[in-house]
VOGU-3710 file (C-alpha; in Angstrom, 3 decimals, decimal comma):
1> mdqlqiselr> 127,837/145,641/135,212  124,149/146,554/135,162  122,303/143,195/135,210  118,996/144,845/134,376  120,441/146,315/131,186  121,982/142,940/130,332  118,617/141,257/130,828  116,910/143,862/128,639  119,498/143,327/125,869  118,972/139,581/126,062
11> selqlmrqaa> 115,222/140,024/125,663  115,718/142,465/122,808  118,040/140,041/121,017  115,550/137,198/121,382  112,729/139,342/120,002  114,792/140,435/116,993  115,856/136,847/116,260  112,280/135,613/116,531  111,025/138,382/114,225  113,721/137,526/111,661
21> tdqyrahrqp> 112,821/133,835/111,860  109,105/134,543/111,458  109,849/136,696/108,417  111,945/133,878/106,966  109,233/131,284/107,490  106,817/133,517/105,641  109,047/134,116/102,593  111,919/131,512/102,764  114,619/133,967/101,643  117,913/132,735/103,150
31> dtllaalcrs> 120,032/135,866/102,621  117,361/138,049/104,228  117,410/135,943/107,391  121,217/135,702/107,567  121,569/139,466/107,146  118,836/140,167/109,714  120,520/137,939/112,290  123,819/139,725/111,617  122,215/143,140/112,083  120,630/142,075/115,357
41> adlilnkllk> 123,992/140,829/116,651  125,717/144,041/115,498  123,120/146,187/117,236  123,310/144,280/120,536  127,115/144,324/120,480  127,184/148,087/119,981  124,745/148,571/122,864  126,738/146,145/124,991  129,954/148,106/124,398  128,342/151,090/126,114
51> icpipegaal> 128,013/148,955/129,253  131,253/146,965/128,892  133,631/149,009/126,695  136,697/147,673/124,901  140,087/149,219/125,728  140,782/152,653/124,284  142,182/152,543/120,759  140,961/148,959/120,179  138,524/147,715/117,540  135,901/144,968/117,535
61> aavggygrge> 135,589/143,106/114,235  133,439/140,297/112,893  135,412/137,588/111,081  134,580/134,334/109,289  130,942/133,835/108,324  129,795/136,615/110,629  132,329/138,873/108,961  130,871/138,307/105,505  127,402/139,068/106,858  126,040/135,533/107,315
71> lypysdldll> 124,836/134,413/110,723  122,848/131,187/110,959  120,151/130,730/113,644  122,297/128,710/116,074  125,822/129,633/114,954  128,253/131,325/117,295  129,817/134,743/116,582  133,348/134,781/115,167  134,941/137,895/116,660  138,345/139,565/116,663
81> illphdpnek> 139,236/142,042/119,387  142,018/144,022/117,752  144,400/145,839/120,087  147,104/148,434/119,330  149,414/146,682/121,805  149,479/143,747/124,208  146,827/144,253/126,903  147,764/145,289/130,409  146,055/143,935/133,522  143,297/146,561/133,471
91> eetllsalva> 142,552/145,956/129,790  142,425/142,204/130,350  139,812/142,810/133,055  137,762/144,904/130,630  137,977/142,218/127,963  136,961/139,460/130,383  133,919/141,461/131,446  132,961/142,086/127,808  133,183/138,423/126,822  131,212/137,344/129,914
101> smwdvglepg> 128,483/139,864/129,093  128,289/138,521/125,516  127,438/135,112/126,941  124,970/136,691/129,337  122,990/138,318/126,527  122,999/135,071/124,499  125,520/135,838/121,735  127,850/132,799/122,246  131,102/134,324/120,934  134,063/132,532/119,449
111> ysvrtikqcv> 136,752/135,138/119,818  140,457/135,949/119,672  142,378/138,906/121,112  145,350/139,970/118,971  147,496/142,833/117,820  148,085/143,438/114,106  151,527/141,834/114,359  150,037/138,761/116,007  147,330/138,562/113,322  149,948/138,604/110,575
121> aeaasditvq> 151,992/135,894/112,315  148,942/133,661/112,893  147,753/134,136/109,313  151,184/133,151/107,995  151,174/129,899/109,985  147,512/128,884/109,684  145,537/129,158/106,451  142,249/128,836/108,367  143,074/131,941/110,427  144,169/133,812/107,313
131> tsllearria> 140,906/132,959/105,593  138,834/134,042/108,566  140,665/137,374/108,784  140,259/137,908/105,040  136,541/138,512/105,668  136,968/140,841/108,655  134,315/143,553/109,084  134,525/146,341/111,657  131,667/146,471/114,173  132,926/149,154/116,538
141> gcdalfneft> 136,046/150,845/117,862  139,049/152,489/116,258  138,516/152,885/112,530  142,171/153,795/111,878  143,474/150,654/113,623  141,072/148,449/111,650  142,088/150,061/108,325  145,763/149,551/109,181  144,947/145,911/109,961  143,236/145,291/106,598
151> qtlkahldpl> 145,999/147,031/104,627  148,713/145,083/106,450  146,965/141,759/105,835  146,493/142,597/102,175  150,192/143,485/101,826  151,183/140,092/103,263  148,737/138,116/101,095  150,358/136,053/98,335  147,473/134,999/96,003  149,259/131,958/94,560
161> kffrakraem> 150,438/130,722/97,965  146,947/131,280/99,366  145,409/129,387/96,438  147,677/126,382/96,907  147,084/126,286/100,661  143,300/126,449/100,215  143,373/123,738/97,579  145,426/121,475/99,878  143,023/122,230/102,720  140,093/121,367/100,444
171> qqryaryqdt> 141,679/118,046/99,475  142,180/117,193/103,162  138,559/118,079/103,864  137,415/115,900/100,963  139,411/112,984/102,391  137,675/113,398/105,764  134,350/113,012/103,964  135,398/110,026/101,792  135,870/112,189/98,675  132,193/112,029/97,770
181> pyalepncke> 129,206/114,370/97,899  127,012/111,245/98,069  127,428/110,268/101,734  124,124/109,052/103,153  124,378/111,575/106,011  126,189/114,482/104,331  127,340/117,628/106,076  125,742/120,439/104,073  128,550/122,791/105,095  131,720/120,688/104,958
191> spgglrdlqv> 131,039/117,712/102,661  132,216/117,845/99,026  129,634/119,772/97,035  128,433/121,712/100,084  128,592/125,337/101,199  132,301/125,198/101,973  133,109/124,474/98,319  131,290/127,640/97,301  133,134/129,611/99,959  136,502/128,218/98,826
201> imwmaraagf> 135,877/129,515/95,320  134,972/132,918/96,678  138,033/133,072/98,935  140,395/132,083/96,129  138,850/134,598/93,748  138,851/137,355/96,345  142,491/136,764/97,300  143,478/136,850/93,624  141,533/140,054/93,016  138,901/138,488/90,752
211> gssweqiada> 135,929/139,716/92,786  133,871/138,924/95,850  130,530/137,985/94,241  129,485/135,578/91,514  128,704/138,520/89,222  132,166/140,032/89,735  133,865/136,684/89,168  131,864/136,303/85,940  132,909/139,816/84,888  136,537/138,747/85,413
221> gllteaeard> 135,995/136,008/82,805  136,175/133,054/85,165  132,460/132,258/84,926  129,793/132,555/82,294  126,566/134,308/83,222  124,764/130,962/83,209  127,347/129,417/85,547  127,089/132,416/87,861  123,312/131,940/87,995  123,720/128,212/88,663
231> lnraeqafkr> 126,151/128,881/91,501  123,929/131,547/93,009  120,914/129,202/92,951  122,970/126,390/94,473  124,286/128,699/97,174  120,773/129,800/98,110  119,628/126,169/98,174  122,433/125,104/100,518  121,950/128,135/102,745  118,307/127,193/103,083
241> vrielhllvk> 119,150/123,589/103,953  121,498/124,736/106,687  118,976/127,230/108,051  116,188/124,630/108,077  118,440/122,153/109,891  119,167/124,689/112,636  115,514/125,619/113,024  114,330/122,002/112,949  116,613/120,662/115,697  116,931/123,993/117,581
251> rredrllfdi> 120,715/123,804/117,787  123,734/124,086/115,520  123,544/121,035/113,254  124,925/120,839/109,717  124,547/117,088/109,121  121,531/115,639/107,345  121,188/112,763/109,798  118,810/109,898/109,073  116,514/110,803/111,954  116,316/114,393/110,687
261> qnglaevygf> 115,780/113,719/106,981  112,087/112,870/107,232  111,328/116,020/109,226  113,336/118,106/106,794  111,488/116,576/103,833  108,220/117,576/105,500  109,464/121,181/105,822  110,144/121,193/102,084  106,748/119,734/101,325  107,945/116,463/99,802
271> kssegrrase> 105,486/113,559/99,937  106,206/109,856/99,945  105,268/107,986/96,795  105,054/104,322/95,906  108,495/102,829/96,436  110,095/106,113/97,592  110,156/107,912/100,912  109,825/111,671/101,069  113,347/111,756/102,548  114,707/109,930/99,480
281> ilmqryywaa> 113,227/112,595/97,192  114,767/115,313/99,385  118,181/113,660/99,394  118,188/113,024/95,654  117,569/116,763/95,108  120,387/117,490/97,552  122,788/115,192/95,684  121,943/116,757/92,329  122,766/120,179/93,757  125,942/118,856/95,393
291> rlvtqlntll> 127,058/117,348/92,084  126,540/120,695/90,349  128,592/122,497/93,004  131,339/119,865/92,858  131,582/120,201/89,093  131,587/123,999/89,042  134,047/124,025/91,931  136,443/121,869/89,884  135,971/124,124/86,876  136,546/127,362/88,771
301> vqnieerlir> 139,506/126,121/90,800  141,238/125,110/87,574  140,360/128,418/85,931  141,786/130,376/88,854  144,935/128,243/88,856  145,452/128,746/85,144  145,141/132,504/85,666  147,629/132,496/88,535  150,205/130,112/87,085  151,938/131,011/83,879
311> idesnirrid> 151,985/127,874/81,753  155,082/127,214/79,681  153,709/127,251/76,137  156,677/125,175/74,946  155,391/122,322/77,106  152,220/121,916/75,026  151,964/118,640/73,087  149,472/118,028/70,315  147,617/114,690/70,414  145,519/115,023/67,262
321> qnyvvrhhrl> 143,544/117,633/65,352  141,233/118,162/68,336  143,289/117,845/71,509  146,542/118,977/73,121  148,168/118,183/76,457  148,765/121,353/78,413  150,334/121,150/81,881  149,348/117,433/82,197  145,770/118,322/81,311  143,818/117,473/78,210
331> dvidenlfek> 142,729/120,658/76,461  140,644/121,274/73,353  142,139/123,182/70,445  138,754/124,649/69,549  136,436/125,432/72,457  133,493/124,934/70,067  134,623/121,360/69,301  131,684/119,646/70,976  129,078/121,815/69,258  130,696/121,066/65,897
341> dpsqllnvfl> 131,178/117,354/66,573  128,959/116,087/69,454  130,512/112,605/69,248  133,580/114,122/70,892  131,540/114,239/74,120  132,322/110,521/74,373  135,581/110,463/72,460  137,225/112,952/74,851  137,042/110,352/77,639  138,394/107,646/75,334
351> vmqqhpevte> 141,346/109,924/74,443  142,103/110,356/78,157  142,047/106,580/78,658  144,454/106,122/75,772  146,856/108,739/77,169  147,434/107,832/80,845  149,974/110,637/81,201  146,999/113,027/81,106  145,693/113,384/84,664  142,862/115,894/84,274
361> lsgralraiw> 140,760/117,871/81,876  141,625/121,541/81,474  139,257/124,182/82,774  138,373/125,144/79,212  137,640/121,538/78,235  135,535/121,010/81,353  133,492/124,112/80,607  133,026/123,128/76,961  131,821/119,629/77,920  129,534/120,991/80,646
371> harglidsaf> 127,801/123,421/78,320  127,514/120,933/75,453  126,034/118,100/77,524  122,536/118,940/76,268  123,560/117,765/72,792  123,282/114,171/74,012  119,719/113,379/72,964  117,870/110,483/71,367  119,433/111,243/67,973  122,912/111,216/69,543
381> rakkenkdlf> 122,212/107,919/71,292  120,912/106,352/68,062  124,160/106,908/66,114  126,280/103,785/65,685  129,448/105,876/65,999  128,472/106,910/69,516  127,422/103,403/70,525  130,799/102,103/69,375  132,592/104,834/71,327  130,758/103,935/74,519
391> lkilqqpqgi> 131,637/100,266/74,150  135,275/101,206/73,477  135,357/103,118/76,764  134,274/99,937/78,571  136,779/97,830/76,615  139,915/99,888/77,345  142,657/98,216/79,387  142,923/101,199/81,748  141,169/104,338/82,933  137,663/102,836/82,931
401> vhalrrmnml> 136,696/103,861/86,455  138,080/107,393/86,101  136,317/107,796/82,766  132,926/106,692/84,101  133,257/108,831/87,224  134,093/111,905/85,147  131,237/111,116/82,793  128,852/110,831/85,727  130,024/114,055/87,356  129,795/115,990/84,074
411> nilprylpvf> 126,306/114,540/83,447  127,456/112,737/80,300  126,799/109,191/81,552  123,253/109,967/82,805  122,439/111,622/79,472  123,855/108,801/77,388  122,034/106,221/79,550  118,767/107,935/80,580  117,898/104,937/82,751  121,071/105,649/84,757
421> rkivgqmqhd> 119,937/109,214/85,423  117,048/107,910/87,513  119,390/106,381/90,094  121,839/109,304/90,354  121,638/110,308/94,011  119,098/107,531/94,751  119,460/106,452/98,368  119,302/102,831/99,496  117,683/102,298/102,873  118,566/98,635/103,206
431> lfhvytvdqh> 120,957/99,111/106,145  124,029/97,739/104,424  124,618/99,980/101,400  126,536/103,095/102,438  126,486/104,698/98,984  123,817/106,050/96,678  122,943/103,678/93,838  125,084/105,411/91,204  128,100/105,555/93,515  127,624/101,900/94,478
441> iltvirnlrr> 127,551/100,935/90,795  130,780/102,819/90,101  132,368/101,247/93,174  131,445/97,770/91,904  133,075/98,590/88,567  136,157/99,782/90,447  136,275/96,466/92,311  135,995/94,499/89,054  138,765/96,597/87,542  141,005/95,804/90,514
451> ftmpehaqey> 140,689/92,093/89,749  142,602/92,807/86,525  145,453/94,703/88,220  148,575/92,765/89,298  149,090/95,023/92,324  145,799/93,722/93,775  146,424/90,043/92,974  147,379/89,224/96,559  144,117/90,700/97,816  141,941/88,862/95,276
461> plateliagl> 143,936/85,747/94,217  141,050/83,649/92,874  139,285/86,616/91,248  142,532/87,722/89,605  143,097/84,220/88,237  139,537/83,882/86,954  139,203/87,269/85,267  142,464/86,716/83,387  140,919/83,693/81,688  137,439/85,139/81,158
471> ekhwllyaaa> 136,636/85,948/77,553  135,463/89,572/77,091  135,710/90,410/80,770  134,644/93,980/79,900  131,097/92,630/79,786  131,282/92,537/83,573  131,516/96,337/83,585  128,340/96,533/81,516  126,605/94,088/83,863  127,706/96,158/86,859
481> lfhdiakgrg> 126,327/99,321/85,233  122,883/97,734/85,046  122,746/95,374/88,042  121,047/97,929/90,345  119,791/100,342/87,718  116,134/99,622/88,492  116,433/100,399/92,225  113,711/102,688/93,553  111,061/101,761/90,992  109,269/99,201/93,095
491> gdhsalgave> 109,093/95,566/92,067  112,009/93,195/91,491  114,936/95,414/90,499  116,865/92,386/89,213  114,135/91,442/86,728  113,553/95,057/85,681  117,290/95,593/85,283  117,542/92,488/83,095  115,026/94,047/80,691  117,092/97,262/80,573
501> vkhfaiehgl> 120,412/95,511/79,951  118,886/93,372/77,198  117,713/96,532/75,459  121,202/98,029/75,862  122,887/94,923/74,459  120,633/94,749/71,407  120,953/98,480/70,743  124,756/98,243/70,924  124,971/95,270/68,583  126,159/92,586/70,987
511> dstdtdllvf> 125,797/89,007/69,797  123,241/86,661/71,318  125,757/84,862/73,552  127,043/88,073/75,135  123,518/89,435/75,453  122,436/86,245/77,194  125,355/86,550/79,630  124,489/90,155/80,512  120,813/89,369/81,030  121,719/86,355/83,191
521> lvanhlamsq> 124,141/88,359/85,354  121,749/91,231/86,021  118,741/88,969/86,622  120,687/86,715/89,009  123,238/89,044/90,581  121,901/88,244/94,076  121,577/84,486/93,583  125,104/83,387/94,421  125,332/85,314/97,683  121,917/84,030/98,751
531> vaqkkdlsdp> 122,847/80,413/98,112  126,291/80,735/99,708  125,067/82,481/102,818  121,666/80,893/103,335  121,924/77,276/102,180  123,861/74,226/103,295  126,721/73,824/100,830  127,375/70,318/102,091  124,062/69,238/100,512  124,816/67,917/96,982
541> qviqdfaqlv> 121,319/68,863/95,842  121,995/72,536/96,686  125,057/72,452/94,422  123,225/70,640/91,629  120,358/73,138/91,721  122,756/76,076/91,568  124,744/74,444/88,759  121,513/74,029/86,810  120,760/77,739/87,317  124,118/78,986/85,986
551> gntrkltaly> 124,330/76,424/83,185  127,998/76,781/82,208  131,381/77,769/83,622  131,491/81,124/81,784  128,327/82,279/83,514  129,483/80,819/86,825  132,828/82,618/86,639  131,252/85,915/85,626  128,622/85,648/88,361  131,260/84,876/90,995
561> lltvadirgt> 133,325/87,915/89,990  130,296/90,223/89,908  129,064/88,906/93,273  132,390/89,482/95,040  132,680/92,975/93,550  129,061/93,750/94,457  129,284/92,677/98,108  132,582/94,514/98,567  130,947/97,591/97,052  128,109/97,856/99,558
571> spkvwnawkg> 129,899/98,815/102,761  133,231/98,129/104,477  131,233/96,454/107,270  129,495/93,922/105,031  132,420/92,042/103,475  134,604/89,714/105,483  136,835/86,729/104,759  134,154/84,296/105,929  131,698/85,503/103,292  134,536/85,298/100,776
581> klledlfklt> 135,210/81,690/101,718  131,542/80,733/101,376  131,425/82,214/97,862  134,686/80,551/96,917  133,464/77,173/98,216  130,214/77,509/96,248  132,129/78,498/93,120  134,500/75,525/93,296  131,797/73,002/94,122  129,614/74,267/91,271
591> rsalgntsed> 132,498/74,363/88,808  133,181/70,746/89,671  129,532/69,865/89,107  129,445/71,697/85,766  132,599/69,925/84,649  130,934/66,566/85,267  133,564/65,852/87,909  131,101/66,045/90,755  131,190/62,980/92,910  128,364/61,167/94,588
601> tktvlklrmd> 127,965/61,549/98,318  129,901/58,412/99,169  132,877/59,446/97,066  132,879/62,960/98,529  132,700/61,432/102,002  135,653/59,121/101,325  137,814/61,880/99,845  137,107/64,195/102,778  137,777/61,509/105,380  141,010/60,488/103,636
611> eaagltrlag> 142,217/64,101/103,587  141,297/64,604/107,248  143,013/61,333/108,166  146,196/62,519/106,473  146,110/65,734/108,481  145,679/63,844/111,776  148,646/61,610/110,914  150,761/64,725/110,402  149,700/65,745/113,913  150,963/62,372/115,284
621> lrddtreefw> 147,632/60,577/115,819  147,450/56,800/115,279  144,789/55,557/112,885  143,094/53,303/115,459  142,860/56,193/117,950  141,286/58,435/115,341  138,862/55,779/114,115  137,630/55,113/117,628  136,551/58,757/117,933  135,167/58,924/114,384
631> rqldvayflr> 132,807/56,038/115,106  130,807/58,524/117,199  130,217/60,729/114,129  127,750/60,220/111,268  127,841/61,014/107,559  126,203/64,437/107,982  129,079/65,614/110,180  131,711/64,745/107,581  129,734/66,369/104,775  129,161/69,604/106,694
641> hdaadiawht> 132,793/70,164/107,717  135,900/70,425/105,597  138,944/68,231/106,193  140,905/70,860/108,128  138,028/71,393/110,594  137,512/67,639/111,036  141,215/67,194/111,794  141,151/70,124/114,259  138,170/68,683/116,103  139,749/65,242/116,184
651> rhlyyqaspe> 143,082/66,436/117,591  141,314/68,024/120,557  138,655/65,368/121,223  140,045/61,905/120,376  141,197/61,349/123,986  138,045/62,793/125,597  135,117/61,445/123,614  132,845/61,461/126,707  134,059/64,271/128,995  132,157/65,305/132,123
661> nsvvkarpte> 132,746/69,005/131,490  132,357/71,066/128,348  135,312/71,355/125,983  135,697/74,708/124,214  138,448/75,423/121,692  138,918/78,596/119,634  141,344/79,720/116,968  141,614/82,604/114,457  139,961/81,926/111,100  142,112/81,322/108,045
671> hgeglqvmvy> 142,177/84,997/107,038  142,436/86,288/110,596  139,230/88,340/110,637  137,392/86,337/113,264  137,428/83,213/115,399  136,382/79,623/114,838  134,934/78,178/118,036  134,247/74,500/118,763  131,976/73,450/121,618  131,830/69,791/122,697
681> tkdksdlfar> 129,530/68,959/125,585  126,648/66,761/126,656  123,688/67,813/124,572  121,140/70,031/126,328  117,910/71,591/125,110  119,088/75,123/125,855  122,675/74,728/124,656  122,370/76,758/121,465  120,582/79,605/123,277  123,191/79,739/126,049
691> icmyfgargf> 126,056/79,868/123,556  124,306/82,635/121,610  123,721/84,615/124,797  127,398/84,290/125,690  128,573/85,624/122,325  125,988/88,394/122,511  127,227/89,456/125,947  130,818/89,500/124,697  129,834/91,584/121,672  130,721/88,922/119,080
701> siqdarihtt> 128,714/88,637/115,875  127,917/85,036/114,922  128,484/84,503/111,206  127,868/80,768/110,973  126,748/77,932/113,241  126,940/74,213/112,519  125,084/72,071/115,034  125,778/68,344/115,311  124,914/65,632/117,827  127,182/62,579/118,072
711> rngyaldsfi> 125,992/59,016/118,467  126,921/59,070/122,146  124,687/62,101/122,862  127,258/64,880/122,756  126,834/68,176/120,930  129,704/69,035/118,610  128,921/72,595/117,535  131,046/74,945/115,448  130,738/78,727/115,221  132,395/81,465/113,216
721> vlpvtasedl> 132,302/84,715/115,196  133,599/88,231/114,519  134,702/90,707/117,203  133,212/94,184/117,494  136,382/95,839/116,181  138,947/94,436/113,781  141,789/95,709/115,979  141,170/93,213/118,788  143,871/90,632/119,541  142,238/87,446/118,275
731> rsqasliehe> 144,545/85,017/120,060  143,865/86,688/123,393  140,153/86,633/122,593  140,397/82,921/121,731  141,947/82,114/125,120  139,308/84,203/126,891  136,460/82,426/125,070  137,886/78,994/125,888  138,024/79,880/129,583  134,771/81,832/129,959
741> lsrylndktk> 132,460/79,817/127,718  133,475/76,458/129,173  133,011/77,819/132,720  129,608/79,235/131,766  128,391/76,010/130,117  129,587/73,931/133,089  127,566/76,095/135,485  124,887/73,711/136,756  122,704/76,550/138,058  122,123/77,905/134,533
751> sdiviantsg> 122,262/81,386/135,950  122,113/84,352/133,658  125,410/85,142/132,037  127,436/87,856/133,740  130,715/88,761/132,092  132,909/91,730/132,890  133,582/94,343/130,227  130,777/93,327/127,912  130,655/95,260/124,678  127,140/95,175/123,275
761> rrrsrmsraf> 126,407/97,452/120,352  123,883/100,230/120,226  121,524/100,374/117,321  122,734/102,776/114,660  120,892/105,944/113,651  120,186/104,398/110,262  118,562/101,311/111,751  116,412/103,491/114,026  115,356/105,768/111,166  114,868/103,037/108,541
771> pvppvvelyp> 114,027/99,786/110,349  113,721/96,601/108,321  110,156/95,227/108,533  110,587/91,878/110,326  109,751/88,838/108,202  109,384/85,265/109,479  108,958/82,360/107,054  108,577/78,741/108,175  108,235/75,768/105,855  109,196/72,044/105,873
781> ddqkhnwrle> 112,098/70,555/103,930  111,498/68,060/101,146  111,660/65,073/103,467  109,307/66,710/106,034  111,762/65,777/108,797  113,005/69,282/109,537  111,693/72,802/109,120  113,412/75,802/107,596  112,987/79,100/109,444  114,039/82,246/107,532
791> itatdrpgll> 114,234/85,549/109,401  114,835/89,072/108,144  115,017/91,954/110,627  116,951/94,947/111,899  119,983/93,864/113,888  120,277/94,735/117,560  122,300/93,513/120,542  121,055/90,185/121,877  118,781/89,427/118,906  120,116/85,940/118,252
801> gdiaktfiey> 119,898/85,056/121,945  116,239/86,119/122,056  115,470/83,978/119,011  117,248/81,018/120,602  115,210/81,446/123,816  112,065/81,086/121,707  113,374/77,764/120,399  113,721/76,585/124,019  110,210/77,704/124,970  108,744/75,623/122,137
811> glevqtakvm> 111,004/72,614/122,647  112,761/72,918/119,289  116,227/71,714/118,377  118,510/73,615/116,016  120,129/71,414/113,363  122,002/74,128/111,482  122,120/77,919/111,462  123,194/80,332/108,745  123,591/83,760/110,261  124,114/86,608/107,790
821> tlgdrvedvf> 124,637/90,163/109,012  124,629/92,868/106,334  125,425/96,137/108,056  122,421/96,642/110,364  120,254/94,068/108,601  120,172/90,379/109,510  119,046/87,539/107,275  119,236/84,322/109,288  118,263/80,792/108,318  117,734/77,961/110,823
831> visgetllqp> 116,970/74,300/110,209  114,941/73,188/113,232  112,939/70,187/114,392  110,432/69,377/117,137  106,913/68,193/117,797  105,652/71,788/118,048  105,992/72,109/114,299  103,703/69,146/113,563  100,495/71,001/114,519  99,264/74,056/112,551
841> rsqrsferav> 98,094/75,886/115,680  101,417/75,504/117,520  103,261/76,422/114,298  101,395/79,732/114,155  102,004/80,361/117,838  105,731/79,745/117,361  105,904/82,088/114,367  104,181/84,851/116,364  106,628/84,336/119,226  109,606/84,638/116,855
851> ldsltqdn> 108,089/87,780/115,362  107,661/89,227/118,850  111,337/88,537/119,614  112,314/90,449/116,460  110,232/93,505/117,298  111,145/93,945/120,954  113,766/96,641/121,576  116,563/96,698/124,103
//
């Protein structure tokens, strides 16, 4: 092999690629660049074959994307070396030299070496191989062998079988990407609504003989000219996105990662505006395009299927004068139905809800709806008939979620509710929402709907019970539609959303009571979670204040249901059983207060102590033994812990009220998602910090901390902690914590914690790209005895330990802690006390120190 010639070819390839890239940057024409890169690769390969020839009688072919003439800046070359027979030793040597030289010149091949028979066998067993070979293009070598190859493949191609295999493959791909084009870090090639969807259509059409371009597919009657133009524009847009990604990161990258989005937005010339990042504008445009592709993909796949499968006309059932059921799909009798009667643009979804045996819309119905969507204008929205239809869709006993999702995808919902259109594809950079605003809203509605379904009763027992007794529970769906509808505008989205939902309610003729409920729910949809997760529910005043806010049990019940559905609709990482218990406790305490059955503190104390005493008796404890230990505890302890926790503490501590060494006990929480940990030890100024550092080193996330000091000077602290992964054996973890934490706390040297196999978390890409501005708020409680410290920041390993160290430095004691982790965002509340807080100067110094601990990075 002549290394000088190889070096010259490498330089020539680099020059051609650079020239093509420069031309692209000047004119931004994706197809021109992709074709130019293909030509440069073709030219270098042909020159290379003169140095390193393929075996006699063989052919070199481009397959896959390279085969159809598209080569992206950092993509590898999909190649097929086609042989007339199995290679002998000499031919294998030639092939090895050729492939090595391809790498040497910088082509990065992905290749296979096969005979025609082997190609046919591989294509029959693997639809991906068959698809790749379908786009084969000869580069060099034996023309006759290549023609025989293409004819043989064509003879073995079954269009219907190919269609079904590609559709199944597409469904599997959708599942890998959560069945949504609205992922916050979508893959522009593989995600639903991306380039692969466009390619699937083309492959199906080509295999069926309907054409190999959008114009040819339109000529075959599968597309209108307007749809063909839309698809062509979308294809060019996605090709450009993929090209820009490659050029921006200088490697093959098809994902719009958070740390790339801002740079990509700059390439496109988007500018940040008030309340919106440039990357949010970019991504919203991306999602709009992805929705268009998803919709046209659905339409075309159904059209191709209906062409390939002969439908039994005797299996057509008429529903009414407008609709029939054809092959389990709802079809229109007259394709001009929606132009003649625009109200059918809403009624068609109501008909589907009322006929659950219908699983989809026909291709013809989809196309008719898509092209008639522009008829939904202000006059359409003003008609009472259409307002009534929309309310009926929300009021149906089934099919609500499917109807709203179809309406959103077909652009019916955004046109009927123009305010909804503004949040279609709107990103949420709050580190705990994993969906765009419109998808989050639809997910919340799905969660509410599940509360009404018996098959989910075991998962949501209280919610299922409550929604069954809630009058007009469909109003919750309306509240969910509007609860985040003002996101991205700037200002308080809850207050702005309340204005929008009030307008909706009045326009749709709801009575004053229902309107008041909707406005209340949207305006206060964050209130219940904030109270439950940030305030001390053992404080009767907290419950009374919240009861005064909600006013009555109907509002309380509706707010509880919306809150649970909302939190569960943000991210799988955000919801856990502990948050569920806090909400349930707040609901029950408030319901009691609203029903005038709330008890004064003394009565609550007596009831709780009586219940705890009963539980200790069941465990075999004598009353005098229990009472001796309880004399060390004050009223605050009994109010802050429920009876089961009090009994658990008592069973383990009654015989060791003044131990020399620390006592640590741990057990799985009620729902088995985390661990409840009790620490009983002589009180120390750095105790809270040391415990936090231990949990941080072990990778546990602290969800709640209740700090108490007994009359005899012992700390009796309780923690709820969650492991890094849900799959961990909690009982084994409980035993490990009991052993390690007690040993660590008993260490008199107070040395830094060193634990084997620690599992600290790295900060996520999202938290690095969209950090939460740290906020520290410090103010005294009503009695001026304690101070309330509220912290908001981006989560990171060791954060809570660093905060606790600051408490030590300023001589502060932690009375209680509410630790709330929402994805990568933390919102923690501490009740603290100490002389430092009595002087304004030392207060300010402490606040700065806390802020510094939030901003330092590991």
